[in-house]
N, C-alpha and C positions, 0 to 999 in steps of 0.2 A: 560251920566252922570256915577257919581264915586261914588253912595249912594246905590249900588246894596245890596239887601240881597238875598243870596242863601239860600235856605230852606232846601237844601240836600247835605250836605257839611261835610267831614270825614278830618278833619287834618290828616298830617302826623302822623302816631303812631296812630290814633285812628282807630282801625281797621271794618271793617264789614265784606267785603268777604275777604278770604285769597288772599294772593297778586298772588299765581298762579292760583286763579280763577278769578280774577280782570284781567290778561291778558288773561284768555281765554275769557272773554266775547269781552274785547276789540277787539282781531282778529275777532269775530263775527261780530262787528259792523264796521269793516275794517278802525279800529281808531288807531293812534299812542298814546301812553301814554303820559299825561304831563310832563315834563321833572322833575318836581320836586318829582313827585311818582316814577320816575324811580330811580331817585338817592336818594331818600327816603331824600329830603332837605328842612327841614323846611324854611329858609331863601330865597330859592329859589319858595316856594310855596306863601310865602307873598307877593313877588315879582310879581308873576303872578296873583294873586287875585287884586294887585295894577295896573296892568294893564288892566284887564277886567273888573275895576269899582268897585269889590265886598268889600265892606266896611264890611257886618258882612257875617259868615257862620253859619249856626245852623246847629248843631252836632246832631244826633239823630239815632243811630242805635241800630239793636235787641239785646234783653237780650244773655246772654251767649249760645250758641246752636254751634254744629258741623254739623249741619244737611245742606247737599247740598253746599256744601264749604263756608259757612259761619263760621265767627273767633270765636270758643269756649270763647274766653275773652270779648265778648259783648262792651259796653262801658267802661268797666273798662280799662281805659287809662294807659299804662304803666310808669315807673318811666321816661322815658325819653321824653315822650309826654307830660304828666299832667304839666312839667314848660313850655312848648310851648303856652298850653292854658292858664295856669295862668299869664303868663306873657304879653298875648296880649289878657287880657279878653275884651276889647273895639272891638275886632274883632270876637268874636266867643259868640255864646247862646248855650250851652250844654242843652238839654234836659235829662231828665233820663231816663233808661229803665226797664223792668222786663221779667221776665223768669216766664210766667204765669203759670205752672204747677202745684204749690203749690200757691192756691188763696190766702189762708189766709196770707201766708208770702209774696206774691207779692202786697197784698193790704196795708199791714202793711209798706211796702216800698215805695208805692205811699203816703201814709201818712206822713211818713216822708219828702219825696220831699218836698211836699206842705208846711210842715212846715216851709222847709229849702228855700222856696222861689224860687223851679225850675219852670219852666213856663209850660213844656210839657212833657209828657211820652208816649214813643213807647210801643206798645203793638202787638206783631206779633204772635198769637196763633198758627198758622199752622205750626210754624217751631218748636214749644216747644216740650219737650221730651213728655208732654201728650199733643198729637195734637188737638186743637179744632178748631172751626170756629168761626168767629169773633161775631158772634151774639149769641153764646151759653149762656144760662142764666145762666151757672155755673160762668162767668165772670164777672155779672153784678156788683159784689161788689166792681170790680177793678174799675170799670165807676164811681159807686158811689163815691168811694173816690178822684177820679180824678175833677168830678164834685163838690162836696164840696169844693175842696182844690182851684175851680178856674183855672186849669189846662187843659190846649186841649190835647186831646188824639191824635196820631199820629200811623197810623199801615200800613203795607207796603203791597198792592194787587198787585201782577203781576203775571204771570204766571212763574215766577222765583224763587218765593216763592212757597210754598204750602206745600203738596210734590204733590196736585192732582190740575187740572186747575179749579175745581169747589170752591176751597179755595179762589180765588180772587173775587170772584162775588161781585160785589157793592152793588147788594141787602143786602148784610148782614150788611153793613154801616146803610144802610136805616131802617133797623130795629131797630138798637142801637139809631140813630139820633131821630127816631119816639119817644123812650122811653127815650131817656134824649134829649130834646129841648134845655135846658140851657147848654149842652156842647159842645164844638166846637170839630171836628172830622178833620182830616187830613190824605187824602189819600197817601200815597208816592206811586209812581210808574204809577200813573194816573187809577188803572184799569185795565192795559191794557192787554189783546186784549181786553176786555168789554168797550171800548171807548166810544161808544155812550148810553150803560147802565149809565157809570161814568158821563157823560154828563147831562144826564136825573136827573140824583138825586142830581147835583149841581142847576137844576132847581126848584127841587121838595124842597128841604131841603138847607134853609139858614145857617144852622150852619156845612154844611160840606163845605170843601175845598180839593182840590187837588193840587199835585207837580207831573205832567207828566213825569218830567226831558229827560231822553235819548227819550223817545217814543215820543216826540212831537218835540225834535231837530233835530233827523237823519233818518226821512224818513221812519217810520216804517208804516205800514201798519195802518191807523186813524190817523195820525200824521195832515193832514189838517182837520180834525174832531175838533181837538183840538183847533188850532188857528183858526179856524168858530167860535167856542165856546167864546175863548177870545175875538173877537171881536165884541161879541153880549152879550147875555144873561149871559156868564159865566165869564165877564173881572171881574167882583169883587172876584171870588171865586178861580182863578187858580193862582199858584205860581210857580215862578222862581225858578228852583234847578238845580244846573250842574251834581250833582250825583258823585262831586269828588270824589274818583281818576278814578272811571268808566267813561270817557270822553273823548274827546279830549282835547286840549290845551284851556284854559278857553277862551282866548280872539277870539279864534273860534266860539264859542256859541253867543259872541256878535255879529260877522258877520252875524250869521245864522239869527237871531233875526231881525237884520237892515233888512234880505232880505223879512221879510214877510210884509216890507210897513204899520204896525200898527200906527194908529195914536197917535200922541206924548203920550196924557193922555193915554191911553189904554196900550202903551211898558210901561211908568212907572208905570203903576197900576199891571203889571206882576213881572216888575223886583224889584219894592221896596213897593209900597204902601200897596197891599193886605197884605204882610207878614207883614208891619211895623204896620198893624193894628191889626192883630193879637195879635203880640208879645208886646203891648201896647209903641211902639217908637214914 
């Protein structure tokens, strides 16, 4: 299929991790970088997307922070990368992001994003200057603004964020999902290593989705649990994300997924249909 929606994609020039941090984690996963990232070539990146059948990349990264190797520029794409996204608007859906330390200022930013028609916002409180956990009631004004604007909220939960392991517990998203049943929540990084807790959360909360990313593709502990859930009760709530550029060649991911031997309708749900439903495409 050539209409894949990649729900965690950061185009060349739109940083999340710093370049050095990206190479560090590629080495930890025993992966070669995508040639386009290595060369910082937008043209090559688009060609790699085409080869892997990726029609749309969803761009959503943390707000500005320098904590643990994250890029302090956040999603504020620089002057070189902005024309790339603008010139290829049919290829990318850009979410907003906020640094939620100043709740009032972040709420005003989300309100403006909603008015501008932005479909989603990234809120990662554990890496903010004022660190909080996702279910902190102080953050509820942000969720209220997103809900009222019809925006989905995406947050990154894995041991790579933090600074502590318990910052990525899916139960925190459960609390917010319970208090905001009409708001869609997407857990990036699959809550890893709390894999079964994340899968249980999907079963409990129909308004919660997850993007396991590298933790489903590269044989991490728990990878098989994500795939098993994808085959059965999680098939409508698990989304494909390459985590580009923190991945091997994009075409290799398609080969990995083909090796799971999923029923065609399940593979299509993972690669496109679940994301298309969330994005209203």
